VOPAGU-2260 file (C-alpha; in pm, 1 decimal, decimal comma):
REM VOPAGU-2260
SITE   aa  ch    i         X         Y         Z
SITE  MET   A    0  -13133,8   -4669,4    6942,4
SITE  ALA   A    1  -13260,9   -4564,7    7283,6
SITE  ILE   A    2  -13220,1   -4788,9    7586,6
SITE  LYS   A    3  -13471,2   -4741,7    7865,5
SITE  VAL   A    4  -13459,3   -4852,6    8229,2
SITE  GLY   A    5  -13530,4   -5225,7    8241,4
SITE  ASP   A    6  -13436,5   -5295,5    7876,4
SITE  ARG   A    7  -13194,4   -5572,7    7791,9
SITE  LEU   A    8  -12865,2   -5470,2    7638,3
SITE  PRO   A    9  -12830,8   -5540,6    7267,5
SITE  GLU   A   10  -12594,3   -5819,6    7164,0
SITE  GLY   A   11  -12241,2   -5702,2    7107,3
SITE  THR   A   12  -11875,6   -5767,9    7169,6
SITE  LEU   A   13  -11627,1   -5530,6    7332,0
SITE  MET   A   14  -11253,1   -5566,2    7369,8
SITE  GLU   A   15  -11093,5   -5585,9    7714,9
SITE  LEU   A   16  -10723,3   -5538,3    7774,8
SITE  GLY   A   17  -10598,7   -5803,6    8015,8
SITE  ALA   A   18  -10266,9   -5952,0    8121,6
SITE  GLN   A   19  -10256,0   -6163,4    7802,9
SITE  GLY   A   20  -10345,6   -5868,6    7575,4
SITE  PRO   A   21  -10678,8   -5776,7    7413,1
SITE  ALA   A   22  -10961,9   -6028,0    7448,7
SITE  PRO   A   23  -11324,6   -6015,7    7327,6
SITE  VAL   A   24  -11598,7   -5980,6    7590,4
SITE  ASN   A   25  -11964,3   -6060,3    7517,8
SITE  VAL   A   26  -12170,7   -5768,3    7651,6
SITE  SER   A   27  -12479,9   -5969,3    7747,9
SITE  GLU   A   28  -12272,4   -6233,9    7930,2
SITE  ALA   A   29  -12067,6   -5972,7    8117,8
SITE  ALA   A   30  -12384,0   -5791,2    8233,2
SITE  LYS   A   31  -12589,6   -6103,1    8312,4
SITE  GLY   A   32  -12741,6   -6084,4    8661,5
SITE  LYS   A   33  -12593,0   -5739,4    8731,0
SITE  LYS   A   34  -12725,4   -5387,2    8750,2
SITE  ILE   A   35  -12519,4   -5161,2    8526,3
SITE  VAL   A   36  -12505,5   -4799,3    8415,5
SITE  VAL   A   37  -12451,1   -4712,8    8048,9
SITE  PHE   A   38  -12323,7   -4366,0    7961,0
SITE  GLY   A   39  -12163,7   -4201,5    7662,1
SITE  ILE   A   40  -11947,2   -3897,5    7610,3
SITE  PRO   A   41  -11913,2   -3737,6    7267,7
SITE  GLY   A   42  -11559,0   -3694,5    7141,1
SITE  ALA   A   43  -11434,3   -3338,6    7186,2
SITE  PHE   A   44  -11254,2   -3318,3    6853,2
SITE  THR   A   45  -11472,6   -3537,6    6632,2
SITE  PRO   A   46  -11672,1   -3399,1    6339,7
SITE  THR   A   47  -12046,4   -3390,0    6403,7
């Protein structure tokens, strides 16, 4: 899936490590009203 400038982020949940331990974070709620940058780095030792 390609994301272009101006596209909305797809729905999803990430985990965030906080003071109380891991907690789910809704991606669209966390990014709402903000400009963000999305980038990815392939794993160096993962099979391709």
